[in-house]
mmCIF file of the N, C-alpha and C atoms, coordinates in Angstrom:
data_MODEL
# 
_entry.id   MODEL 
# 
loop_
_atom_site.group_PDB 
_atom_site.id 
_atom_site.type_symbol 
_atom_site.label_atom_id 
_atom_site.label_alt_id 
_atom_site.label_comp_id 
_atom_site.label_asym_id 
_atom_site.label_entity_id 
_atom_site.label_seq_id 
_atom_site.pdbx_PDB_ins_code 
_atom_site.Cartn_x 
_atom_site.Cartn_y 
_atom_site.Cartn_z 
_atom_site.occupancy 
_atom_site.B_iso_or_equiv 
_atom_site.pdbx_formal_charge 
_atom_site.auth_seq_id 
_atom_site.auth_comp_id 
_atom_site.auth_asym_id 
_atom_site.auth_atom_id 
_atom_site.pdbx_PDB_model_num 
ATOM 1   N N  . MET A 1 1  ? 101.328 67.837  103.874 1.00 0.00 ? 1  MET A N  1 
ATOM 2   C CA . MET A 1 1  ? 101.190 69.286  103.947 1.00 0.00 ? 1  MET A CA 1 
ATOM 3   C C  . MET A 1 1  ? 102.302 69.857  104.829 1.00 0.00 ? 1  MET A C  1 
ATOM 4   N N  . THR A 1 2  ? 102.931 70.897  104.353 1.00 0.00 ? 2  THR A N  1 
ATOM 5   C CA . THR A 1 2  ? 104.010 71.544  105.092 1.00 0.00 ? 2  THR A CA 1 
ATOM 6   C C  . THR A 1 2  ? 103.435 72.613  106.006 1.00 0.00 ? 2  THR A C  1 
ATOM 7   N N  . THR A 1 3  ? 103.962 72.684  107.220 1.00 0.00 ? 3  THR A N  1 
ATOM 8   C CA . THR A 1 3  ? 103.491 73.712  108.147 1.00 0.00 ? 3  THR A CA 1 
ATOM 9   C C  . THR A 1 3  ? 104.124 75.051  107.800 1.00 0.00 ? 3  THR A C  1 
ATOM 10  N N  . GLU A 1 4  ? 103.423 76.131  108.128 1.00 0.00 ? 4  GLU A N  1 
ATOM 11  C CA . GLU A 1 4  ? 103.964 77.457  107.820 1.00 0.00 ? 4  GLU A CA 1 
ATOM 12  C C  . GLU A 1 4  ? 105.127 77.779  108.742 1.00 0.00 ? 4  GLU A C  1 
ATOM 13  N N  . VAL A 1 5  ? 106.035 78.566  108.217 1.00 0.00 ? 5  VAL A N  1 
ATOM 14  C CA . VAL A 1 5  ? 107.223 78.953  108.970 1.00 0.00 ? 5  VAL A CA 1 
ATOM 15  C C  . VAL A 1 5  ? 106.820 79.937  110.070 1.00 0.00 ? 5  VAL A C  1 
ATOM 16  N N  . THR A 1 6  ? 107.529 79.911  111.174 1.00 0.00 ? 6  THR A N  1 
ATOM 17  C CA . THR A 1 6  ? 107.255 80.840  112.269 1.00 0.00 ? 6  THR A CA 1 
ATOM 18  C C  . THR A 1 6  ? 108.403 81.833  112.416 1.00 0.00 ? 6  THR A C  1 
ATOM 19  N N  . ARG A 1 7  ? 108.107 82.912  113.075 1.00 0.00 ? 7  ARG A N  1 
ATOM 20  C CA . ARG A 1 7  ? 109.115 83.938  113.358 1.00 0.00 ? 7  ARG A CA 1 
ATOM 21  C C  . ARG A 1 7  ? 110.275 83.343  114.160 1.00 0.00 ? 7  ARG A C  1 
ATOM 22  N N  . GLU A 1 8  ? 109.940 82.601  115.197 1.00 0.00 ? 8  GLU A N  1 
ATOM 23  C CA . GLU A 1 8  ? 110.961 82.014  116.064 1.00 0.00 ? 8  GLU A CA 1 
ATOM 24  C C  . GLU A 1 8  ? 111.870 81.069  115.283 1.00 0.00 ? 8  GLU A C  1 
ATOM 25  N N  . GLU A 1 9  ? 111.273 80.265  114.421 1.00 0.00 ? 9  GLU A N  1 
ATOM 26  C CA . GLU A 1 9  ? 112.043 79.320  113.618 1.00 0.00 ? 9  GLU A CA 1 
ATOM 27  C C  . GLU A 1 9  ? 113.027 80.042  112.697 1.00 0.00 ? 9  GLU A C  1 
ATOM 28  N N  . MET A 1 10 ? 112.571 81.107  112.041 1.00 0.00 ? 10 MET A N  1 
ATOM 29  C CA . MET A 1 10 ? 113.467 81.858  111.152 1.00 0.00 ? 10 MET A CA 1 
ATOM 30  C C  . MET A 1 10 ? 114.586 82.521  111.934 1.00 0.00 ? 10 MET A C  1 
ATOM 31  N N  . GLN A 1 11 ? 114.262 83.087  113.107 1.00 0.00 ? 11 GLN A N  1 
ATOM 32  C CA . GLN A 1 11 ? 115.297 83.761  113.887 1.00 0.00 ? 11 GLN A CA 1 
ATOM 33  C C  . GLN A 1 11 ? 116.290 82.768  114.494 1.00 0.00 ? 11 GLN A C  1 
ATOM 34  N N  . ARG A 1 12 ? 115.857 81.560  114.703 1.00 0.00 ? 12 ARG A N  1 
ATOM 35  C CA . ARG A 1 12 ? 116.761 80.513  115.190 1.00 0.00 ? 12 ARG A CA 1 
ATOM 36  C C  . ARG A 1 12 ? 117.737 80.087  114.082 1.00 0.00 ? 12 ARG A C  1 
ATOM 37  N N  . GLU A 1 13 ? 117.273 80.080  112.839 1.00 0.00 ? 13 GLU A N  1 
ATOM 38  C CA . GLU A 1 13 ? 118.066 79.602  111.712 1.00 0.00 ? 13 GLU A CA 1 
ATOM 39  C C  . GLU A 1 13 ? 118.910 80.676  111.022 1.00 0.00 ? 13 GLU A C  1 
ATOM 40  N N  . PHE A 1 14 ? 118.468 81.918  111.095 1.00 0.00 ? 14 PHE A N  1 
ATOM 41  C CA . PHE A 1 14 ? 119.129 82.983  110.339 1.00 0.00 ? 14 PHE A CA 1 
ATOM 42  C C  . PHE A 1 14 ? 119.395 84.204  111.205 1.00 0.00 ? 14 PHE A C  1 
ATOM 43  N N  . GLN A 1 15 ? 120.448 84.929  110.845 1.00 0.00 ? 15 GLN A N  1 
ATOM 44  C CA . GLN A 1 15 ? 120.646 86.271  111.367 1.00 0.00 ? 15 GLN A CA 1 
ATOM 45  C C  . GLN A 1 15 ? 120.113 87.197  110.276 1.00 0.00 ? 15 GLN A C  1 
ATOM 46  N N  . ILE A 1 16 ? 119.073 87.953  110.575 1.00 0.00 ? 16 ILE A N  1 
ATOM 47  C CA . ILE A 1 16 ? 118.394 88.766  109.569 1.00 0.00 ? 16 ILE A CA 1 
ATOM 48  C C  . ILE A 1 16 ? 118.627 90.241  109.869 1.00 0.00 ? 16 ILE A C  1 
ATOM 49  N N  . VAL A 1 17 ? 119.173 90.957  108.887 1.00 0.00 ? 17 VAL A N  1 
ATOM 50  C CA . VAL A 1 17 ? 119.460 92.380  109.028 1.00 0.00 ? 17 VAL A CA 1 
ATOM 51  C C  . VAL A 1 17 ? 118.887 93.103  107.816 1.00 0.00 ? 17 VAL A C  1 
ATOM 52  N N  . CYS A 1 18 ? 118.073 94.103  108.050 1.00 0.00 ? 18 CYS A N  1 
ATOM 53  C CA . CYS A 1 18 ? 117.567 94.941  106.960 1.00 0.00 ? 18 CYS A CA 1 
ATOM 54  C C  . CYS A 1 18 ? 118.608 96.010  106.684 1.00 0.00 ? 18 CYS A C  1 
ATOM 55  N N  . THR A 1 19 ? 119.187 96.000  105.490 1.00 0.00 ? 19 THR A N  1 
ATOM 56  C CA . THR A 1 19 ? 120.246 96.945  105.175 1.00 0.00 ? 19 THR A CA 1 
ATOM 57  C C  . THR A 1 19 ? 119.745 98.203  104.486 1.00 0.00 ? 19 THR A C  1 
ATOM 58  N N  . LYS A 1 20 ? 118.548 98.146  103.906 1.00 0.00 ? 20 LYS A N  1 
ATOM 59  C CA . LYS A 1 20 ? 118.010 99.319  103.231 1.00 0.00 ? 20 LYS A CA 1 
ATOM 60  C C  . LYS A 1 20 ? 116.545 99.065  102.911 1.00 0.00 ? 20 LYS A C  1 
ATOM 61  N N  . THR A 1 21 ? 115.749 100.121 102.968 1.00 0.00 ? 21 THR A N  1 
ATOM 62  C CA . THR A 1 21 ? 114.370 100.064 102.515 1.00 0.00 ? 21 THR A CA 1 
ATOM 63  C C  . THR A 1 21 ? 114.232 101.047 101.364 1.00 0.00 ? 21 THR A C  1 
ATOM 64  N N  . ALA A 1 22 ? 113.696 100.590 100.239 1.00 0.00 ? 22 ALA A N  1 
ATOM 65  C CA . ALA A 1 22 ? 113.558 101.444 99.066  1.00 0.00 ? 22 ALA A CA 1 
ATOM 66  C C  . ALA A 1 22 ? 112.099 101.457 98.610  1.00 0.00 ? 22 ALA A C  1 
ATOM 67  N N  . PRO A 1 23 ? 111.457 102.622 98.631  1.00 0.00 ? 23 PRO A N  1 
ATOM 68  C CA . PRO A 1 23 ? 110.105 102.692 98.085  1.00 0.00 ? 23 PRO A CA 1 
ATOM 69  C C  . PRO A 1 23 ? 110.126 102.332 96.603  1.00 0.00 ? 23 PRO A C  1 
ATOM 70  N N  . THR A 1 24 ? 109.203 101.513 96.187  1.00 0.00 ? 24 THR A N  1 
ATOM 71  C CA . THR A 1 24 ? 109.169 101.086 94.790  1.00 0.00 ? 24 THR A CA 1 
ATOM 72  C C  . THR A 1 24 ? 107.912 101.554 94.078  1.00 0.00 ? 24 THR A C  1 
ATOM 73  N N  . GLY A 1 25 ? 107.125 102.398 94.734  1.00 0.00 ? 25 GLY A N  1 
ATOM 74  C CA . GLY A 1 25 ? 105.912 102.894 94.103  1.00 0.00 ? 25 GLY A CA 1 
ATOM 75  C C  . GLY A 1 25 ? 105.223 103.934 94.963  1.00 0.00 ? 25 GLY A C  1 
ATOM 76  N N  . PHE A 1 26 ? 104.179 104.542 94.415  1.00 0.00 ? 26 PHE A N  1 
ATOM 77  C CA . PHE A 1 26 ? 103.381 105.501 95.174  1.00 0.00 ? 26 PHE A CA 1 
ATOM 78  C C  . PHE A 1 26 ? 101.983 105.560 94.593  1.00 0.00 ? 26 PHE A C  1 
ATOM 79  N N  . VAL A 1 27 ? 101.070 106.150 95.368  1.00 0.00 ? 27 VAL A N  1 
ATOM 80  C CA . VAL A 1 27 ? 99.712  106.457 94.921  1.00 0.00 ? 27 VAL A CA 1 
ATOM 81  C C  . VAL A 1 27 ? 99.400  107.874 95.374  1.00 0.00 ? 27 VAL A C  1 
ATOM 82  N N  . LYS A 1 28 ? 98.860  108.678 94.472  1.00 0.00 ? 28 LYS A N  1 
ATOM 83  C CA . LYS A 1 28 ? 98.392  110.028 94.793  1.00 0.00 ? 28 LYS A CA 1 
ATOM 84  C C  . LYS A 1 28 ? 96.892  110.080 94.535  1.00 0.00 ? 28 LYS A C  1 
ATOM 85  N N  . HIS A 1 29 ? 96.135  110.563 95.504  1.00 0.00 ? 29 HIS A N  1 
ATOM 86  C CA . HIS A 1 29 ? 94.693  110.757 95.348  1.00 0.00 ? 29 HIS A CA 1 
ATOM 87  C C  . HIS A 1 29 ? 94.477  112.193 94.889  1.00 0.00 ? 29 HIS A C  1 
ATOM 88  N N  . LEU A 1 30 ? 93.862  112.372 93.723  1.00 0.00 ? 30 LEU A N  1 
ATOM 89  C CA . LEU A 1 30 ? 93.755  113.692 93.118  1.00 0.00 ? 30 LEU A CA 1 
ATOM 90  C C  . LEU A 1 30 ? 92.325  113.999 92.693  1.00 0.00 ? 30 LEU A C  1 
ATOM 91  N N  . THR A 1 31 ? 92.020  115.290 92.621  1.00 0.00 ? 31 THR A N  1 
ATOM 92  C CA . THR A 1 31 ? 90.825  115.761 91.935  1.00 0.00 ? 31 THR A CA 1 
ATOM 93  C C  . THR A 1 31 ? 91.280  116.704 90.833  1.00 0.00 ? 31 THR A C  1 
ATOM 94  N N  . ILE A 1 32 ? 90.626  116.586 89.691  1.00 0.00 ? 32 ILE A N  1 
ATOM 95  C CA . ILE A 1 32 ? 90.945  117.408 88.526  1.00 0.00 ? 32 ILE A CA 1 
ATOM 96  C C  . ILE A 1 32 ? 89.638  118.058 88.080  1.00 0.00 ? 32 ILE A C  1 
ATOM 97  N N  . THR A 1 33 ? 89.617  119.373 88.004  1.00 0.00 ? 33 THR A N  1 
ATOM 98  C CA . THR A 1 33 ? 88.416  120.091 87.586  1.00 0.00 ? 33 THR A CA 1 
ATOM 99  C C  . THR A 1 33 ? 88.679  120.759 86.251  1.00 0.00 ? 33 THR A C  1 
ATOM 100 N N  . ASP A 1 34 ? 87.806  120.483 85.254  1.00 0.00 ? 34 ASP A N  1 
ATOM 101 C CA . ASP A 1 34 ? 88.018  121.076 83.929  1.00 0.00 ? 34 ASP A CA 1 
ATOM 102 C C  . ASP A 1 34 ? 87.379  122.466 83.847  1.00 0.00 ? 34 ASP A C  1 
ATOM 103 N N  . ARG A 1 35 ? 87.512  123.117 82.714  1.00 0.00 ? 35 ARG A N  1 
ATOM 104 C CA . ARG A 1 35 ? 87.018  124.489 82.529  1.00 0.00 ? 35 ARG A CA 1 
ATOM 105 C C  . ARG A 1 35 ? 85.505  124.602 82.669  1.00 0.00 ? 35 ARG A C  1 
ATOM 106 N N  . ASP A 1 36 ? 84.777  123.490 82.445  1.00 0.00 ? 36 ASP A N  1 
ATOM 107 C CA . ASP A 1 36 ? 83.323  123.490 82.586  1.00 0.00 ? 36 ASP A CA 1 
ATOM 108 C C  . ASP A 1 36 ? 82.879  123.178 84.014  1.00 0.00 ? 36 ASP A C  1 
ATOM 109 N N  . GLY A 1 37 ? 83.828  123.000 84.912  1.00 0.00 ? 37 GLY A N  1 
ATOM 110 C CA . GLY A 1 37 ? 83.511  122.709 86.304  1.00 0.00 ? 37 GLY A CA 1 
ATOM 111 C C  . GLY A 1 37 ? 83.279  121.238 86.594  1.00 0.00 ? 37 GLY A C  1 
ATOM 112 N N  . ILE A 1 38 ? 83.538  120.371 85.633  1.00 0.00 ? 38 ILE A N  1 
ATOM 113 C CA . ILE A 1 38 ? 83.385  118.934 85.863  1.00 0.00 ? 38 ILE A CA 1 
ATOM 114 C C  . ILE A 1 38 ? 84.583  118.448 86.684  1.00 0.00 ? 38 ILE A C  1 
ATOM 115 N N  . VAL A 1 39 ? 84.273  117.763 87.776  1.00 0.00 ? 39 VAL A N  1 
ATOM 116 C CA . VAL A 1 39 ? 85.319  117.288 88.683  1.00 0.00 ? 39 VAL A CA 1 
ATOM 117 C C  . VAL A 1 39 ? 85.529  115.792 88.473  1.00 0.00 ? 39 VAL A C  1 
ATOM 118 N N  . TYR A 1 40 ? 86.775  115.422 88.254  1.00 0.00 ? 40 TYR A N  1 
ATOM 119 C CA . TYR A 1 40 ? 87.165  114.030 88.093  1.00 0.00 ? 40 TYR A CA 1 
ATOM 120 C C  . TYR A 1 40 ? 88.013  113.635 89.303  1.00 0.00 ? 40 TYR A C  1 
ATOM 121 N N  . GLY A 1 41 ? 87.700  112.512 89.891  1.00 0.00 ? 41 GLY A N  1 
ATOM 122 C CA . GLY A 1 41 ? 88.517  111.976 90.977  1.00 0.00 ? 41 GLY A CA 1 
ATOM 123 C C  . GLY A 1 41 ? 89.358  110.835 90.449  1.00 0.00 ? 41 GLY A C  1 
ATOM 124 N N  . CYS A 1 42 ? 90.591  110.753 90.910  1.00 0.00 ? 42 CYS A N  1 
ATOM 125 C CA . CYS A 1 42 ? 91.447  109.665 90.427  1.00 0.00 ? 42 CYS A CA 1 
ATOM 126 C C  . CYS A 1 42 ? 92.521  109.328 91.446  1.00 0.00 ? 42 CYS A C  1 
ATOM 127 N N  . ARG A 1 43 ? 93.126  108.184 91.212  1.00 0.00 ? 43 ARG A N  1 
ATOM 128 C CA . ARG A 1 43 ? 94.304  107.750 91.961  1.00 0.00 ? 43 ARG A CA 1 
ATOM 129 C C  . ARG A 1 43 ? 95.403  107.486 90.947  1.00 0.00 ? 43 ARG A C  1 
ATOM 130 N N  . LEU A 1 44 ? 96.398  108.333 90.962  1.00 0.00 ? 44 LEU A N  1 
ATOM 131 C CA . LEU A 1 44 ? 97.561  108.201 90.089  1.00 0.00 ? 44 LEU A CA 1 
ATOM 132 C C  . LEU A 1 44 ? 98.557  107.296 90.809  1.00 0.00 ? 44 LEU A C  1 
ATOM 133 N N  . TYR A 1 45 ? 99.033  106.283 90.126  1.00 0.00 ? 45 TYR A N  1 
ATOM 134 C CA . TYR A 1 45 ? 100.004 105.403 90.758  1.00 0.00 ? 45 TYR A CA 1 
ATOM 135 C C  . TYR A 1 45 ? 101.218 105.195 89.854  1.00 0.00 ? 45 TYR A C  1 
ATOM 136 N N  . TRP A 1 46 ? 102.313 104.814 90.495  1.00 0.00 ? 46 TRP A N  1 
ATOM 137 C CA . TRP A 1 46 ? 103.548 104.493 89.796  1.00 0.00 ? 46 TRP A CA 1 
ATOM 138 C C  . TRP A 1 46 ? 104.230 103.382 90.566  1.00 0.00 ? 46 TRP A C  1 
ATOM 139 N N  . ASP A 1 47 ? 104.805 102.428 89.852  1.00 0.00 ? 47 ASP A N  1 
ATOM 140 C CA . ASP A 1 47 ? 105.699 101.470 90.485  1.00 0.00 ? 47 ASP A CA 1 
ATOM 141 C C  . ASP A 1 47 ? 106.868 101.184 89.545  1.00 0.00 ? 47 ASP A C  1 
ATOM 142 N N  . GLU A 1 48 ? 107.948 100.727 90.123  1.00 0.00 ? 48 GLU A N  1 
ATOM 143 C CA . GLU A 1 48 ? 109.185 100.596 89.349  1.00 0.00 ? 48 GLU A CA 1 
ATOM 144 C C  . GLU A 1 48 ? 109.120 99.518  88.270  1.00 0.00 ? 48 GLU A C  1 
ATOM 145 N N  . HIS A 1 49 ? 108.140 98.640  88.331  1.00 0.00 ? 49 HIS A N  1 
ATOM 146 C CA . HIS A 1 49 ? 108.040 97.582  87.326  1.00 0.00 ? 49 HIS A CA 1 
ATOM 147 C C  . HIS A 1 49 ? 107.127 97.951  86.162  1.00 0.00 ? 49 HIS A C  1 
ATOM 148 N N  . ASP A 1 50 ? 106.003 98.608  86.461  1.00 0.00 ? 50 ASP A N  1 
ATOM 149 C CA . ASP A 1 50 ? 105.000 98.874  85.430  1.00 0.00 ? 50 ASP A CA 1 
ATOM 150 C C  . ASP A 1 50 ? 104.872 100.341 85.038  1.00 0.00 ? 50 ASP A C  1 
ATOM 151 N N  . GLY A 1 51 ? 105.549 101.240 85.746  1.00 0.00 ? 51 GLY A N  1 
ATOM 152 C CA . GLY A 1 51 ? 105.449 102.660 85.422  1.00 0.00 ? 51 GLY A CA 1 
ATOM 153 C C  . GLY A 1 51 ? 104.149 103.271 85.929  1.00 0.00 ? 51 GLY A C  1 
ATOM 154 N N  . TYR A 1 52 ? 103.639 104.261 85.198  1.00 0.00 ? 52 TYR A N  1 
ATOM 155 C CA . TYR A 1 52 ? 102.448 105.001 85.610  1.00 0.00 ? 52 TYR A CA 1 
ATOM 156 C C  . TYR A 1 52 ? 101.164 104.297 85.210  1.00 0.00 ? 52 TYR A C  1 
ATOM 157 N N  . GLY A 1 53 ? 100.147 104.547 86.005  1.00 0.00 ? 53 GLY A N  1 
ATOM 158 C CA . GLY A 1 53 ? 98.790  104.124 85.693  1.00 0.00 ? 53 GLY A CA 1 
ATOM 159 C C  . GLY A 1 53 ? 97.836  105.036 86.446  1.00 0.00 ? 53 GLY A C  1 
ATOM 160 N N  . ILE A 1 54 ? 96.566  104.964 86.121  1.00 0.00 ? 54 ILE A N  1 
ATOM 161 C CA . ILE A 1 54 ? 95.600  105.829 86.784  1.00 0.00 ? 54 ILE A CA 1 
ATOM 162 C C  . ILE A 1 54 ? 94.259  105.100 86.884  1.00 0.00 ? 54 ILE A C  1 
ATOM 163 N N  . TYR A 1 55 ? 93.625  105.196 88.039  1.00 0.00 ? 55 TYR A N  1 
ATOM 164 C CA . TYR A 1 55 ? 92.278  104.675 88.258  1.00 0.00 ? 55 TYR A CA 1 
ATOM 165 C C  . TYR A 1 55 ? 91.345  105.873 88.354  1.00 0.00 ? 55 TYR A C  1 
ATOM 166 N N  . TRP A 1 56 ? 90.320  105.895 87.534  1.00 0.00 ? 56 TRP A N  1 
ATOM 167 C CA . TRP A 1 56 ? 89.351  106.990 87.546  1.00 0.00 ? 56 TRP A CA 1 
ATOM 168 C C  . TRP A 1 56 ? 88.152  106.584 88.384  1.00 0.00 ? 56 TRP A C  1 
ATOM 169 N N  . ASP A 1 57 ? 87.697  107.491 89.242  1.00 0.00 ? 57 ASP A N  1 
ATOM 170 C CA . ASP A 1 57 ? 86.572  107.206 90.132  1.00 0.00 ? 57 ASP A CA 1 
ATOM 171 C C  . ASP A 1 57 ? 85.220  107.571 89.521  1.00 0.00 ? 57 ASP A C  1 
ATOM 172 N N  . ASN A 1 58 ? 85.181  108.586 88.671  1.00 0.00 ? 58 ASN A N  1 
ATOM 173 C CA . ASN A 1 58 ? 83.880  109.070 88.178  1.00 0.00 ? 58 ASN A CA 1 
ATOM 174 C C  . ASN A 1 58 ? 84.018  109.738 86.812  1.00 0.00 ? 58 ASN A C  1 
ATOM 175 N N  . GLY A 1 59 ? 84.235  108.967 85.809  1.00 0.00 ? 59 GLY A N  1 
ATOM 176 C CA . GLY A 1 59 ? 84.402  109.517 84.465  1.00 0.00 ? 59 GLY A CA 1 
ATOM 177 C C  . GLY A 1 59 ? 85.867  109.689 84.122  1.00 0.00 ? 59 GLY A C  1 
ATOM 178 N N  . ILE A 1 60 ? 86.125  109.846 82.831  1.00 0.00 ? 60 ILE A N  1 
ATOM 179 C CA . ILE A 1 60 ? 87.497  109.958 82.336  1.00 0.00 ? 60 ILE A CA 1 
ATOM 180 C C  . ILE A 1 60 ? 87.593  111.173 81.416  1.00 0.00 ? 60 ILE A C  1 
ATOM 181 N N  . PRO A 1 61 ? 88.444  112.143 81.738  1.00 0.00 ? 61 PRO A N  1 
ATOM 182 C CA . PRO A 1 61 ? 88.588  113.296 80.851  1.00 0.00 ? 61 PRO A CA 1 
ATOM 183 C C  . PRO A 1 61 ? 89.266  112.883 79.539  1.00 0.00 ? 61 PRO A C  1 
ATOM 184 N N  . PRO A 1 62 ? 88.815  113.430 78.411  1.00 0.00 ? 62 PRO A N  1 
ATOM 185 C CA . PRO A 1 62 ? 89.360  113.039 77.105  1.00 0.00 ? 62 PRO A CA 1 
ATOM 186 C C  . PRO A 1 62 ? 90.882  113.188 76.994  1.00 0.00 ? 62 PRO A C  1 
ATOM 187 N N  . MET A 1 63 ? 91.438  114.210 77.586  1.00 0.00 ? 63 MET A N  1 
ATOM 188 C CA . MET A 1 63 ? 92.881  114.444 77.479  1.00 0.00 ? 63 MET A CA 1 
ATOM 189 C C  . MET A 1 63 ? 93.697  113.309 78.101  1.00 0.00 ? 63 MET A C  1 
ATOM 190 N N  . SER A 1 64 ? 93.106  112.554 79.010  1.00 0.00 ? 64 SER A N  1 
ATOM 191 C CA . SER A 1 64 ? 93.855  111.521 79.727  1.00 0.00 ? 64 SER A CA 1 
ATOM 192 C C  . SER A 1 64 ? 94.338  110.385 78.828  1.00 0.00 ? 64 SER A C  1 
ATOM 193 N N  . GLU A 1 65 ? 93.792  110.285 77.631  1.00 0.00 ? 65 GLU A N  1 
ATOM 194 C CA . GLU A 1 65 ? 94.211  109.231 76.699  1.00 0.00 ? 65 GLU A CA 1 
ATOM 195 C C  . GLU A 1 65 ? 95.490  109.587 75.946  1.00 0.00 ? 65 GLU A C  1 
ATOM 196 N N  . ARG A 1 66 ? 95.944  110.824 76.074  1.00 0.00 ? 66 ARG A N  1 
ATOM 197 C CA . ARG A 1 66 ? 97.131  111.266 75.339  1.00 0.00 ? 66 ARG A CA 1 
ATOM 198 C C  . ARG A 1 66 ? 98.413  110.814 76.037  1.00 0.00 ? 66 ARG A C  1 
ATOM 199 N N  . PRO A 1 67 ? 99.479  110.591 75.261  1.00 0.00 ? 67 PRO A N  1 
ATOM 200 C CA . PRO A 1 67 ? 100.756 110.177 75.850  1.00 0.00 ? 67 PRO A CA 1 
ATOM 201 C C  . PRO A 1 67 ? 101.271 111.206 76.866  1.00 0.00 ? 67 PRO A C  1 
ATOM 202 N N  . GLU A 1 68 ? 101.907 110.702 77.893  1.00 0.00 ? 68 GLU A N  1 
ATOM 203 C CA . GLU A 1 68 ? 102.559 111.491 78.947  1.00 0.00 ? 68 GLU A CA 1 
ATOM 204 C C  . GLU A 1 68 ? 101.590 112.150 79.926  1.00 0.00 ? 68 GLU A C  1 
ATOM 205 N N  . PHE A 1 69 ? 100.284 111.877 79.832  1.00 0.00 ? 69 PHE A N  1 
ATOM 206 C CA . PHE A 1 69 ? 99.313  112.501 80.731  1.00 0.00 ? 69 PHE A CA 1 
ATOM 207 C C  . PHE A 1 69 ? 99.657  112.231 82.198  1.00 0.00 ? 69 PHE A C  1 
ATOM 208 N N  . GLU A 1 70 ? 99.907  110.970 82.539  1.00 0.00 ? 70 GLU A N  1 
ATOM 209 C CA . GLU A 1 70 ? 100.198 110.617 83.932  1.00 0.00 ? 70 GLU A CA 1 
ATOM 210 C C  . GLU A 1 70 ? 101.499 111.258 84.409  1.00 0.00 ? 70 GLU A C  1 
ATOM 211 N N  . TYR A 1 71 ? 102.519 111.256 83.564  1.00 0.00 ? 71 TYR A N  1 
ATOM 212 C CA . TYR A 1 71 ? 103.800 111.848 83.932  1.00 0.00 ? 71 TYR A CA 1 
ATOM 213 C C  . TYR A 1 71 ? 103.652 113.338 84.235  1.00 0.00 ? 71 TYR A C  1 
ATOM 214 N N  . ILE A 1 72 ? 102.942 114.064 83.357  1.00 0.00 ? 72 ILE A N  1 
ATOM 215 C CA . ILE A 1 72 ? 102.762 115.504 83.563  1.00 0.00 ? 72 ILE A CA 1 
ATOM 216 C C  . ILE A 1 72 ? 101.918 115.759 84.814  1.00 0.00 ? 72 ILE A C  1 
ATOM 217 N N  . LEU A 1 73 ? 100.892 114.942 85.040  1.00 0.00 ? 73 LEU A N  1 
ATOM 218 C CA . LEU A 1 73 ? 100.075 115.076 86.245  1.00 0.00 ? 73 LEU A CA 1 
ATOM 219 C C  . LEU A 1 73 ? 100.931 114.876 87.496  1.00 0.00 ? 73 LEU A C  1 
ATOM 220 N N  . ASP A 1 74 ? 101.800 113.900 87.483  1.00 0.00 ? 74 ASP A N  1 
ATOM 221 C CA . ASP A 1 74 ? 102.717 113.677 88.602  1.00 0.00 ? 74 ASP A CA 1 
ATOM 222 C C  . ASP A 1 74 ? 103.630 114.877 88.791  1.00 0.00 ? 74 ASP A C  1 
ATOM 223 N N  . SER A 1 75 ? 104.163 115.397 87.702  1.00 0.00 ? 75 SER A N  1 
ATOM 224 C CA . SER A 1 75 ? 105.062 116.544 87.771  1.00 0.00 ? 75 SER A CA 1 
ATOM 225 C C  . SER A 1 75 ? 104.365 117.770 88.360  1.00 0.00 ? 75 SER A C  1 
ATOM 226 N N  . ILE A 1 76 ? 103.150 118.042 87.909  1.00 0.00 ? 76 ILE A N  1 
ATOM 227 C CA . ILE A 1 76 ? 102.396 119.201 88.409  1.00 0.00 ? 76 ILE A CA 1 
ATOM 228 C C  . ILE A 1 76 ? 102.120 119.072 89.900  1.00 0.00 ? 76 ILE A C  1 
ATOM 229 N N  . THR A 1 77 ? 101.851 117.874 90.367  1.00 0.00 ? 77 THR A N  1 
ATOM 230 C CA . THR A 1 77 ? 101.474 117.677 91.770  1.00 0.00 ? 77 THR A CA 1 
ATOM 231 C C  . THR A 1 77 ? 102.653 117.362 92.681  1.00 0.00 ? 77 THR A C  1 
ATOM 232 N N  . GLU A 1 78 ? 103.847 117.318 92.160  1.00 0.00 ? 78 GLU A N  1 
ATOM 233 C CA . GLU A 1 78 ? 105.001 116.935 92.975  1.00 0.00 ? 78 GLU A CA 1 
ATOM 234 C C  . GLU A 1 78 ? 105.215 117.876 94.164  1.00 0.00 ? 78 GLU A C  1 
ATOM 235 N N  . ASP A 1 79 ? 105.149 119.168 93.955  1.00 0.00 ? 79 ASP A N  1 
ATOM 236 C CA . ASP A 1 79 ? 105.355 120.101 95.063  1.00 0.00 ? 79 ASP A CA 1 
ATOM 237 C C  . ASP A 1 79 ? 104.272 119.987 96.116  1.00 0.00 ? 79 ASP A C  1 
ATOM 238 N N  . SER A 1 80 ? 103.021 119.831 95.699  1.00 0.00 ? 80 SER A N  1 
ATOM 239 C CA . SER A 1 80 ? 101.939 119.706 96.678  1.00 0.00 ? 80 SER A CA 1 
ATOM 240 C C  . SER A 1 80 ? 102.029 118.380 97.423  1.00 0.00 ? 80 SER A C  1 
ATOM 241 N N  . ASN A 1 81 ? 102.576 117.340 96.779  1.00 0.00 ? 81 ASN A N  1 
ATOM 242 C CA . ASN A 1 81 ? 102.720 116.043 97.426  1.00 0.00 ? 81 ASN A CA 1 
ATOM 243 C C  . ASN A 1 81 ? 103.699 116.119 98.592  1.00 0.00 ? 81 ASN A C  1 
ATOM 244 N N  . ALA A 1 82 ? 104.722 116.928 98.495  1.00 0.00 ? 82 ALA A N  1 
ATOM 245 C CA . ALA A 1 82 ? 105.716 117.055 99.569  1.00 0.00 ? 82 ALA A CA 1 
ATOM 246 C C  . ALA A 1 82 ? 105.068 117.568 100.843 1.00 0.00 ? 82 ALA A C  1 
ATOM 247 N N  . ASN A 1 83 ? 104.034 118.371 100.727 1.00 0.00 ? 83 ASN A N  1 
ATOM 248 C CA . ASN A 1 83 ? 103.352 118.916 101.906 1.00 0.00 ? 83 ASN A CA 1 
ATOM 249 C C  . ASN A 1 83 ? 102.472 117.886 102.593 1.00 0.00 ? 83 ASN A C  1 
ATOM 250 N N  . ASN A 1 84 ? 102.155 116.766 101.930 1.00 0.00 ? 84 ASN A N  1 
ATOM 251 C CA . ASN A 1 84 ? 101.270 115.761 102.491 1.00 0.00 ? 84 ASN A CA 1 
ATOM 252 C C  . ASN A 1 84 ? 102.016 114.597 103.129 1.00 0.00 ? 84 ASN A C  1 
ATOM 253 N N  . ARG A 1 85 ? 103.320 114.645 103.209 1.00 0.00 ? 85 ARG A N  1 
ATOM 254 C CA . ARG A 1 85 ? 104.101 113.536 103.766 1.00 0.00 ? 85 ARG A CA 1 
ATOM 255 C C  . ARG A 1 85 ? 104.214 113.643 105.259 1.00 0.00 ? 85 ARG A C  1 
# 
């Protein structure tokens, strides 16, 4: 069995410099209320490998099955997201 590497061991063997940090994804917590007053909670996510996805907390609105739903939802909430950073 191999022992796990330690911080000290890596720093002894390598000079490590972080040259850049790049966000590769995000999650937005949203509520969506339809015309009948039904409230849907969801977490919209995106990552650079898999694109958009959505987790629904309490039911799924019918429109969400249509193409580009997640993209348009992200676009609509982009300005409000800037205020939450």
